[in-house]
Phi, psi and omega in degrees: 000324181296316179294329174294321176296320178295318177300318180293316178301315182294320178298316179295318177300312183294324178294322177293320178296318180296314180295319177303317180296317182293322181288322181283334180250074184272004178094353179276342180232166180289339181078168181268108184303325179297324177285326177298326179271332182290325183297309176299321178299318179295318178300311182297316179296319178297318179292319177298317176293323179294324180280327180216094182287046179286169181295320179300314179294320176304311182297321179294320178295321178296317177299317180294320176298315181297320177297315179300316181288311185293335175277004178079014183285334183287329182056231179273356182289108182278352183295329178295319177295317180296317177299318177298314181294333179279349181293135181288346184269007177290000000 
């Protein structure tokens, strides 16, 4: 049940990140290229960690979250920070 809860949290986070990306990149601006590349990297890392919660995948997911946050992609969305704090490899 705990792993299912983690899966649900990750799915909600990724859906929120995707919606945020769509809202921020409405085509009127060039957008933040770092965010455009950080989001797929974050998705891939989250999926890998969700399928195999090893220390290596946790660290890769943590690095992807940090890149997402440090590139300004998280904006006012606090779920990225909460997800980072909740990772057991911190």
